[in-house]
A tleap script that builds the chain and sets N, CA, C and O, in Angstrom:
source leaprc.protein.ff14SB
mol = sequence {
  NMET ASP LYS GLU ARG TRP SER ARG ILE ARG
  THR GLY ILE ILE VAL GLY ALA ILE GLY GLY
  TYR LEU TYR TYR HIE LEU TYR GLY CYS ASP
  SER ALA ALA CYS ASN ILE SER ALA SER PRO
  TYR LEU SER PRO LEU TYR GLY MET ALA VAL
  GLY ALA LEU VAL TRP ASP LYS LEU LYS PRO
  ASP ASP GLU GLU CARG
}
set mol.1.N position { 0.781 -1.059 0.212 }
set mol.1.CA position { -0.110 -0.132 0.203 }
set mol.1.C position { 0.972 0.904 -0.078 }
set mol.1.O position { 2.162 0.645 0.104 }
set mol.2.N position { 0.429 2.370 -0.633 }
set mol.2.CA position { 0.945 3.247 -0.795 }
set mol.2.C position { 0.996 4.216 0.531 }
set mol.2.O position { 0.289 3.925 1.496 }
set mol.3.N position { 1.736 5.224 0.559 }
set mol.3.CA position { 1.708 6.019 2.070 }
set mol.3.C position { 0.604 7.110 2.082 }
set mol.3.O position { 0.432 7.676 3.162 }
set mol.4.N position { -0.164 7.483 1.034 }
set mol.4.CA position { -1.259 7.940 1.093 }
set mol.4.C position { -2.673 7.242 1.362 }
set mol.4.O position { -3.627 7.854 1.840 }
set mol.5.N position { -2.692 6.275 1.104 }
set mol.5.CA position { -3.682 5.207 1.499 }
set mol.5.C position { -3.602 4.831 3.132 }
set mol.5.O position { -4.620 4.620 3.791 }
set mol.6.N position { -2.441 4.786 3.611 }
set mol.6.CA position { -2.070 4.591 5.087 }
set mol.6.C position { -2.617 6.033 5.819 }
set mol.6.O position { -3.325 6.115 6.823 }
set mol.7.N position { -2.172 6.918 5.159 }
set mol.7.CA position { -2.556 8.469 5.824 }
set mol.7.C position { -4.054 8.499 6.021 }
set mol.7.O position { -4.606 8.806 7.078 }
set mol.8.N position { -4.684 8.132 4.845 }
set mol.8.CA position { -6.155 7.989 5.144 }
set mol.8.C position { -6.810 6.898 5.813 }
set mol.8.O position { -7.828 7.208 6.432 }
set mol.9.N position { -6.475 5.746 5.830 }
set mol.9.CA position { -6.887 5.136 7.030 }
set mol.9.C position { -6.682 5.444 8.282 }
set mol.9.O position { -7.514 5.095 9.120 }
set mol.10.N position { -5.448 6.212 8.679 }
set mol.10.CA position { -5.065 6.337 10.021 }
set mol.10.C position { -6.121 7.427 10.418 }
set mol.10.O position { -6.675 7.499 11.515 }
set mol.11.N position { -6.322 8.319 9.278 }
set mol.11.CA position { -7.268 9.317 9.447 }
set mol.11.C position { -8.600 9.186 10.068 }
set mol.11.O position { -9.207 9.786 10.955 }
set mol.12.N position { -8.887 7.984 9.128 }
set mol.12.CA position { -10.475 7.448 9.145 }
set mol.12.C position { -10.434 6.590 10.775 }
set mol.12.O position { -11.463 6.540 11.447 }
set mol.13.N position { -9.372 6.074 11.174 }
set mol.13.CA position { -9.325 5.484 12.582 }
set mol.13.C position { -9.508 6.509 13.507 }
set mol.13.O position { -10.456 6.351 14.277 }
set mol.14.N position { -8.777 7.611 13.636 }
set mol.14.CA position { -8.902 8.572 14.699 }
set mol.14.C position { -10.157 9.436 14.694 }
set mol.14.O position { -10.697 9.967 15.665 }
set mol.15.N position { -10.570 9.478 13.222 }
set mol.15.CA position { -11.970 10.097 13.562 }
set mol.15.C position { -13.137 9.488 13.753 }
set mol.15.O position { -14.173 10.126 13.937 }
set mol.16.N position { -13.066 7.784 13.722 }
set mol.16.CA position { -13.718 6.847 13.718 }
set mol.16.C position { -14.047 6.740 15.569 }
set mol.16.O position { -15.116 6.772 16.179 }
set mol.17.N position { -12.910 6.633 15.960 }
set mol.17.CA position { -12.619 6.691 17.463 }
set mol.17.C position { -13.041 7.733 18.202 }
set mol.17.O position { -13.431 7.577 19.359 }
set mol.18.N position { -12.997 9.096 17.504 }
set mol.18.CA position { -13.756 10.165 18.442 }
set mol.18.C position { -15.145 9.972 17.963 }
set mol.18.O position { -15.945 10.235 18.861 }
set mol.19.N position { -15.659 9.635 16.949 }
set mol.19.CA position { -17.028 9.541 16.664 }
set mol.19.C position { -17.741 8.679 17.441 }
set mol.19.O position { -18.825 8.973 17.945 }
set mol.20.N position { -17.018 7.303 17.603 }
set mol.20.CA position { -17.746 6.551 18.092 }
set mol.20.C position { -17.903 6.876 19.838 }
set mol.20.O position { -18.944 6.631 20.447 }
set mol.21.N position { -16.748 7.429 20.442 }
set mol.21.CA position { -16.861 7.799 21.487 }
set mol.21.C position { -17.926 9.022 22.046 }
set mol.21.O position { -18.521 9.125 23.119 }
set mol.22.N position { -17.901 9.780 21.002 }
set mol.22.CA position { -19.128 10.886 21.184 }
set mol.22.C position { -20.622 10.331 21.172 }
set mol.22.O position { -21.532 10.666 21.931 }
set mol.23.N position { -20.660 9.405 20.133 }
set mol.23.CA position { -22.006 8.596 20.218 }
set mol.23.C position { -22.092 8.056 21.416 }
set mol.23.O position { -23.155 8.266 22.000 }
set mol.24.N position { -21.243 7.382 21.999 }
set mol.24.CA position { -21.741 6.490 23.514 }
set mol.24.C position { -21.696 7.937 24.153 }
set mol.24.O position { -22.841 8.056 24.589 }
set mol.25.N position { -21.134 8.901 24.400 }
set mol.25.CA position { -21.398 9.997 25.466 }
set mol.25.C position { -22.599 10.472 25.385 }
set mol.25.O position { -23.401 10.535 26.316 }
set mol.26.N position { -22.823 10.935 23.917 }
set mol.26.CA position { -24.357 11.529 23.601 }
set mol.26.C position { -25.417 10.837 23.618 }
set mol.26.O position { -26.348 11.246 24.313 }
set mol.27.N position { -25.562 9.603 22.858 }
set mol.27.CA position { -26.806 8.941 22.461 }
set mol.27.C position { -26.785 7.372 23.119 }
set mol.27.O position { -27.755 6.614 23.105 }
set mol.28.N position { -25.426 7.058 23.709 }
set mol.28.CA position { -25.615 5.552 24.339 }
set mol.28.C position { -26.369 5.537 25.340 }
set mol.28.O position { -26.607 6.542 26.010 }
set mol.29.N position { -26.916 4.207 25.604 }
set mol.29.CA position { -27.720 3.596 26.536 }
set mol.29.C position { -27.058 3.312 27.768 }
set mol.29.O position { -25.828 3.265 27.741 }
set mol.30.N position { -27.660 3.113 28.849 }
set mol.30.CA position { -26.746 2.576 30.072 }
set mol.30.C position { -27.278 0.912 30.344 }
set mol.30.O position { -27.013 0.317 31.389 }
set mol.31.N position { -28.011 0.342 29.288 }
set mol.31.CA position { -28.479 -1.118 29.855 }
set mol.31.C position { -27.551 -1.962 28.803 }
set mol.31.O position { -27.014 -1.622 27.749 }
set mol.32.N position { -27.576 -2.900 29.344 }
set mol.32.CA position { -26.812 -4.014 28.831 }
set mol.32.C position { -27.266 -4.436 27.403 }
set mol.32.O position { -26.537 -5.044 26.620 }
set mol.33.N position { -28.281 -4.131 27.198 }
set mol.33.CA position { -29.319 -4.659 25.728 }
set mol.33.C position { -28.787 -3.949 24.527 }
set mol.33.O position { -28.945 -4.326 23.366 }
set mol.34.N position { -27.971 -2.606 25.023 }
set mol.34.CA position { -27.155 -2.167 23.707 }
set mol.34.C position { -25.734 -2.420 23.772 }
set mol.34.O position { -25.002 -1.735 24.487 }
set mol.35.N position { -25.286 -3.427 23.016 }
set mol.35.CA position { -24.103 -3.930 22.993 }
set mol.35.C position { -23.117 -2.784 22.507 }
set mol.35.O position { -22.063 -2.558 23.100 }
set mol.36.N position { -23.470 -2.184 21.557 }
set mol.36.CA position { -22.239 -1.306 21.083 }
set mol.36.C position { -22.296 0.247 21.888 }
set mol.36.O position { -21.306 0.740 22.428 }
set mol.37.N position { -23.417 0.784 21.855 }
set mol.37.CA position { -23.613 2.235 22.494 }
set mol.37.C position { -23.386 2.016 24.352 }
set mol.37.O position { -23.036 2.953 25.070 }
set mol.38.N position { -23.623 0.832 24.790 }
set mol.38.CA position { -23.417 0.600 26.255 }
set mol.38.C position { -21.957 0.882 26.805 }
set mol.38.O position { -21.869 1.506 27.863 }
set mol.39.N position { -21.107 0.572 26.326 }
set mol.39.CA position { -19.706 0.368 26.390 }
set mol.39.C position { -18.734 1.567 25.768 }
set mol.39.O position { -18.567 1.849 24.581 }
set mol.40.N position { -18.050 2.279 27.136 }
set mol.40.CA position { -16.980 3.375 26.285 }
set mol.40.C position { -15.843 2.795 25.820 }
set mol.40.O position { -14.897 3.545 25.578 }
set mol.41.N position { -15.697 1.375 25.602 }
set mol.41.CA position { -14.505 0.785 24.881 }
set mol.41.C position { -15.174 0.358 23.460 }
set mol.41.O position { -14.583 0.554 22.399 }
set mol.42.N position { -16.256 -0.149 23.525 }
set mol.42.CA position { -16.783 -0.950 21.972 }
set mol.42.C position { -17.192 0.237 21.462 }
set mol.42.O position { -16.822 0.305 20.290 }
set mol.43.N position { -17.831 1.276 21.828 }
set mol.43.CA position { -18.285 2.300 20.737 }
set mol.43.C position { -16.969 2.963 19.916 }
set mol.43.O position { -17.196 3.162 18.723 }
set mol.44.N position { -15.658 3.323 20.379 }
set mol.44.CA position { -14.500 3.671 19.700 }
set mol.44.C position { -14.002 2.647 18.912 }
set mol.44.O position { -13.384 2.950 17.891 }
set mol.45.N position { -14.196 1.269 19.269 }
set mol.45.CA position { -13.694 0.300 18.617 }
set mol.45.C position { -14.448 0.363 17.185 }
set mol.45.O position { -13.821 0.522 16.137 }
set mol.46.N position { -15.804 0.228 17.242 }
set mol.46.CA position { -16.645 -0.052 16.340 }
set mol.46.C position { -16.407 1.271 15.186 }
set mol.46.O position { -16.249 1.166 13.969 }
set mol.47.N position { -16.437 2.359 15.912 }
set mol.47.CA position { -15.770 3.612 15.359 }
set mol.47.C position { -14.789 3.775 14.315 }
set mol.47.O position { -15.018 4.251 13.203 }
set mol.48.N position { -13.534 3.294 14.797 }
set mol.48.CA position { -12.566 3.155 14.355 }
set mol.48.C position { -12.570 2.302 13.072 }
set mol.48.O position { -11.954 2.633 12.059 }
set mol.49.N position { -13.248 1.268 13.176 }
set mol.49.CA position { -13.335 -0.017 12.131 }
set mol.49.C position { -14.401 0.892 11.147 }
set mol.49.O position { -13.876 1.203 10.078 }
set mol.50.N position { -15.414 1.239 11.274 }
set mol.50.CA position { -16.253 1.887 10.469 }
set mol.50.C position { -15.477 3.088 9.431 }
set mol.50.O position { -15.459 3.197 8.205 }
set mol.51.N position { -14.827 3.959 10.591 }
set mol.51.CA position { -13.932 5.098 10.176 }
set mol.51.C position { -13.045 4.347 9.125 }
set mol.51.O position { -13.303 4.548 7.939 }
set mol.52.N position { -12.103 3.565 9.431 }
set mol.52.CA position { -10.945 3.057 8.492 }
set mol.52.C position { -11.796 2.655 7.018 }
set mol.52.O position { -11.535 3.366 6.048 }
set mol.53.N position { -12.653 1.702 6.863 }
set mol.53.CA position { -13.544 1.448 5.838 }
set mol.53.C position { -13.787 2.700 5.049 }
set mol.53.O position { -13.426 2.852 3.882 }
set mol.54.N position { -14.482 3.663 5.837 }
set mol.54.CA position { -15.170 4.551 4.858 }
set mol.54.C position { -13.796 5.605 4.546 }
set mol.54.O position { -13.773 6.123 3.429 }
set mol.55.N position { -13.124 5.794 5.118 }
set mol.55.CA position { -12.222 7.026 4.746 }
set mol.55.C position { -11.030 6.155 3.962 }
set mol.55.O position { -10.207 6.854 3.370 }
set mol.56.N position { -10.862 4.842 3.897 }
set mol.56.CA position { -10.100 4.198 3.093 }
set mol.56.C position { -10.777 4.352 1.591 }
set mol.56.O position { -10.009 4.530 0.646 }
set mol.57.N position { -12.219 4.286 1.351 }
set mol.57.CA position { -12.670 4.463 -0.027 }
set mol.57.C position { -12.760 5.645 -0.660 }
set mol.57.O position { -13.064 5.715 -1.851 }
set mol.58.N position { -12.480 6.767 0.143 }
set mol.58.CA position { -12.403 8.314 -0.070 }
set mol.58.C position { -10.992 8.306 -0.929 }
set mol.58.O position { -9.911 7.802 -0.628 }
set mol.59.N position { -11.357 8.988 -2.015 }
set mol.59.CA position { -10.200 9.217 -3.036 }
set mol.59.C position { -10.324 10.524 -3.673 }
set mol.59.O position { -11.374 11.157 -3.785 }
set mol.60.N position { -9.242 10.855 -4.056 }
set mol.60.CA position { -9.204 12.322 -4.763 }
set mol.60.C position { -9.792 12.043 -5.987 }
set mol.60.O position { -9.866 10.858 -6.309 }
set mol.61.N position { -10.375 13.188 -6.997 }
set mol.61.CA position { -10.741 12.942 -7.812 }
set mol.61.C position { -10.135 12.401 -9.106 }
set mol.61.O position { -10.753 11.847 -10.015 }
set mol.62.N position { -8.703 12.675 -9.036 }
set mol.62.CA position { -7.692 12.559 -9.824 }
set mol.62.C position { -7.384 11.299 -10.085 }
set mol.62.O position { -6.812 10.956 -11.119 }
set mol.63.N position { -7.856 10.256 -8.862 }
set mol.63.CA position { -7.213 8.790 -8.695 }
set mol.63.C position { -8.088 8.077 -9.496 }
set mol.63.O position { -7.575 7.161 -10.140 }
set mol.64.N position { -9.566 8.305 -9.653 }
set mol.64.CA position { -10.454 7.634 -10.159 }
set mol.64.C position { -10.352 7.629 -11.970 }
set mol.64.O position { -11.103 6.942 -12.663 }
set mol.65.N position { -9.553 8.302 -12.383 }
set mol.65.CA position { -9.431 8.324 -13.942 }
set mol.65.C position { -8.417 7.243 -14.167 }
set mol.65.O position { -8.056 6.963 -15.310 }
savepdb mol mol.pdb
quit
């Protein structure tokens, strides 16, 4: 993988972790029934995974041609 792709993935991981924790803090539930949003550890982990996948697919317009 090239250096630019790794930087996109790292950015996605950081943004996803912050977003996951904010989701837990603002919208998370307190019961054990909410597996993702009930834990301050799982929400950022899922956010990191989703962020890495989404930001990896983001490409500048020049690379698509």
